N, C-alpha and C positions, 0 to 999 in steps of 0.2 A: 808240607811246605809252609814255612813261616814267613810272614811279611812284617817288615819293620817300618813303621811310618815315623819319620822324623819331621818335626815342625819347630820353627823358631817363633817364639811368642814375645812380643814386646808390649809392655804396659806403660803407658805414659800418663802424665797428668798435665793440666795447663801450666805452661811455663810462667814463671814469675819474673817480672822486670822491676828492679828497684829504681823508681823514678828519680829519687835523689841522686843516685849514682849516674843515671842517664843524663841528668841535668849537669853534673860535673863534667861528664864526657863531652856533651854538646857544647859547653862553654869553654872547652879546651883546657880544663884542669889537668895537671900532671898527676901521676900516682901519689907523689909526695905531697902535693897541695891538697888532694882529696883526703889523704890520711891525716893531715894536720887539722882539717875541719872535723873529720869523724872522731878523732881522738878526744874531742871535747864532749862527745856523746856519753850519757850515763851508761848505756848498754855496753860500751867498750870496757869500762871498769867492772861492770856486773859480771860479764863473761870472761874477765881476766885475759883479754886479748893482748898479745904482745905486738910490738911494732911490725915484726915480720909477718905475723898472722894477719894483721890489718892490711898490710901491703899486698899480701897474696890474695886476700879477699877483694880488694879493689882491682887488682890486675885481672882476676877472673871475670869480673863484671865488664871491665873495659874490653877484654877479648871477645866477650859475648856481643857487645855493641858493634865491634868492628865487623863481625860476621853478619850482623843485621843491616849494616850500612848499605850493602849492595842492593838489598831489597828496598830500603828506604829511598834510594835514588829513583825508584820507579813505583810511586805510591799506589797507582791503580793495580799493578801486579801484586804489590805487597799485601793489599787488602783481599785479594782473591786467590793467590797462590797457596796450594795445599801445604807447601813446605813451612808456612808460617801459621797454620791453623792451631798450633798449640797455644798461640797468643789469642786472647779474646779480641773480638772486633773493636771494643772500646779501648783496649790497650794499644792495638795497632794504630788506631786513629790518633791517640794521644802521642804516640811516638812520632808519627808523621808531623803533627803540629809542632812538637818540640824541635825536631830535626830541622825544620824549615823556618824556625823562629829567627827574628832579625833584631839587631840592636840599632835603635834610631840614631845613636851617636855615631856609629860606624857608617850608617847610610848617609848621614849629613856630610861626612867627609868624602864619601865615595860618589855620591850622586853628581851627575854631570860629567864624570869620567867615562871613557869607553871601557866596556867589559872585555879588555884585551889582555894579552900576556904581559904587556908593559905595565898595565895597571896592577896586575896581580903581583908583580915584583915590587910594587910600592906599598903593598899591604902592611909590611912590617912597620913602616913609618906611621901608617894610620893606626895600627893596633897600639903602638906606643903612645901616640897622641891621645887616643880614646881610653887608654888604660884597660885594654881588652887583651885576652889571650890570642896569640897569633893563629893558633889552630882554629879557634872559633871564627876569626875573621876570614880565614881561607875557606872554611865551610860555607859561610854566608856568601862569599864572592862566587864560589863554584856553584852554589844553588841558584844564585841570580843568573849566572851565565847559562845554566841548564834550563831554567824556566824560560829565559829569553829565546834560546835556541829552539825549544820544542813548541813554542807558541807563535813564532814569527810568521809562519805561513798559514796559520789556521784562520778560517773566516769567522766573523762574529765578534762579539765584545771581548776585549782582551781580559778583563777581570773574570768573565764567565769561563773563558778558556783555561785560565790559570786554576780556577776553582775545580773545574771538571778534570783536568789532567793531573793535578797535584793534590786534590781533595783538601784544599786549604779553606779555612774560615774566611768570611767576607773581608774583615779588617786586614788580615795578613795578605790576602790576594790583592787588595788595594795598594798595599805598600810595595809589593813586587811590581804591579802595573805602573805605579808612579815612577819607580827607578828606571824601568825599561823605557817608558815614554820619554822621560827627561833625557836619558842617555841617548836614545835613538835619534832624537831631534837636536841633540847637541846644544841644549840650553846652557848658558854660562851661569852657573850658580855659585861659583867660588869668588866672585867679586867682593871686595871689601864692603861695598855699599849694601850687599845682601847678607853679610855675615850674621846679622841679628835674627835672620829667619831660621826657624827650626825645621827639621825634616817634616814634621807634621804640617807646617805652613806650606812647604813646597809640595807635599803630597796632595793637599787640598787644591792648590792651584793646578796641579797636573790633572786631577780629577775633573775640574771644571773645563779645562782645555779639551780633554778627551770627550767630555759630554757635549760641548757646544761648538768646538772648532774642528772636530774630526771630519774627514772626508765622507761623502755619501756614496752609496752604491747607485746602480742604474735606475733603481726605483725611487731614489731620493731619500732613502732611509739612512740615518746616521749609523756608521759602523762602530763608533766608539772604540777605535783601534789606536794605533800609534801614528797613522798618517794624517797630517794636518790638511785642511781644505786649502789648496794652493790658490784657488780663485778668491777665496775669502781673504787670504793674506795679501793678495794683490790689491784688492779693494781697500784694505786697511792702509796700504802704502800710499794709495792715491788720496785717501781721506786725511792723512797726517798733516799735509800743509794747511788744510782748512782749520784744524783745531789749534794750530800754532799762531793763527791770526787773532789778535786780542778782540777784535770786533765780534767774530764768530764765537769765541770762547765766552765772552760776556753774555751774549744772547743765550748760549747753552746753559750757563749758570742761572740766568733769569728764568728760563723755562723749567729747570729742575727745581728751583726754589718755589716757583708757583705750584708745581705738582706736589710738593711736600707740605704745602700749607693746608691746615685743616679747614673744612667748610665753615 
């Protein structure tokens, strides 16, 4: 009696991700736009690539990135799921950082608006004003909405929650936290008198407010979240009439001037 043993064997090697192609895709470049940029590369002429070959090459990469996108929407799983182990940890981390990257010009126009469907419908106007690709702006808006939704009920510091849930570097997590904080508290940042402020300026102010004006827990420890200390705001409201009086304002200036004088 003969036994026949059949086995399927698959040999794989670590997948390669062209980061330049991924950058094109993340920033919303079309196949045609990517081909126009790549056509200037010496390698295209060296390998005698036709326009059709170059377009097919770009489409293959873009199709690969579309498949990866579902994993990128859940960075913690993307780093651990065996389905993506063909990518090195360094590559996966770089892909996450690039996928969640933000354009500060877009954020300056968006910040202060609610992350709602109505705002999403207005993205086309923002993209045109900022001279950015519409698909890139939609990606950034959807990522902001996702980050806000997944961190809104988590205890602890907002920036830490963003870093832990989405594996983002400190600076990028601060940008997300600033937008969420300003948007949640409905600060008016589109006034003409504030138009000279950059997003970096607004992000710094948001960071200071979160650090010093946030509500405290039962132990008196600052939460550094998106909720402002209502009692502190009430005290500020009562304090406002005092600083509007010239007499008190002059005394305050005098005290500050004295404190700044060198011995």
